[in-house]
N, C-alpha and C positions, 0 to 999 in steps of 0.2 A: 913574550917570547925568552924563553931561561936561555943565558948567556954562557956559561958554563960549558967546559969542554965534554963533560959527561952526557950533558944534555943536546950538545952540537950534532956530537958522533952518535949519538942515539937519534937524532931525528936523520941525519944523512941515513945511515943505516937502515932505516926503517920505511922511508920514502923511496930509497934506492930499489929495496929488496921487494916492497909491496908493486913497485912499476912493473919488477921485474915478472914478478909471480904472476902477475894480472896480464901484460903482454904472452906467457905461457902459456896458461887457461884460454884465453880470447883466441890465438890462433890455434890451438886446436880444434876446434870446431866453426869454426868461419872460415870458407873459401872461396872460391872465385866465381862459384855459383849462386852467392848471397847478393842480396841489392843492399850496395852499400847503405843506403837510413836505415836498413834492419839490422845491418851489421853492427852499426853505430849507436844503434840504441840498445842493441843485444849486450853490446862490450861497455857499455857505461853500467849496465844494469851488473852484468857480470864482475866489473872492476868493483863496484860497489858491496856487491855480496862478499868480493874476497878481502875488499879493505876492513872492514867493518869487526869482525873478529880477531882480525890482527892487529887493528888499533884497540882494542880494548883489551887484547891481552898484553899490549906493552905500556897501556897506560898508567899502570902502577910503576913500572920502571922511569918513565920518560915525564910522567905528568898527562893528566886528561885531555885537556883541552889544548895542550901545547901539540899534543901530538895528533890529534880528532883532526882535525881541521886539514894540516898537511895531507894527511896520509889518507880521507877519503877524497878529496879532492888529486891527488895522485891516482887513485884506483880510476875515478871517474873519468879524468882523459886518458890517461893510460890505456884505459880500456876503448874508449871510441875512439883514440887515434890507430888504435891496431886494428881494430876492429875494422876500420873505413880502411885501413892500407891495404888488408888481407882481403878485405871484398873485392879490391881493383887488382891484386897481382900476388902471386905467392909470397910469401914469407917464409923464412926458414925460424925453427925453434931458438936460434941464438939472436937471429936478429929481431925478433920479436920482445928477447929479454934486454936484450940492450937498447932497443928503441924506448920501452916502459922504463928501465933505469935511468935513462937523460930525460923523459917526461918527471920521473920523480926528482931530479935534483933540480929541473928547471922549476917544479912547482915549488919546493924547499927555496929557491935563491928569492922567486919571486914574494912567499909569503915574506921571508925574513924581510925584504925591501919593503914591502907593505907596511911591516911590523914599524919599523925605523922610522919610515913616513909619519905615519901616526903617533907616535912617540915626541918627534918632533914637533907637533904640533900644527901639521899640515891637515887635518882635518878636526877642526874647531869649528863648536858653534859660533853663526858670526851674530850681531848685533841686526836686528828686524830695520831697515831704513825707514824714515816719517816718511808717511805719503804710499807706500808702495801695501 
């Protein structure tokens, strides 16, 4: 992952923006009449359908691989969470956008933390022990 400020701001804005957009989109048609499991699955797919073109469009500015993983994960998780929550209780448009944005921020933090862990040698191949 890129560490320059331009890319950090781009990652932050794209993830929070996609999360908010997905939250609004899922809340438009999922309501309390939906079964929770179906709303979660539909929310996941709606999140992916929204995140893919956004990630593709922004990948020229911020890097394809650095942007694709967190944005697609944000879309999927935000869609699932907002869909599940909207099926259980009514949500306003603002609250779904905030919820999606928070999901985007959390996905970005976890992605950067896991990347730092991998770069530090946390996931290296171990030598097989004799006799195993």
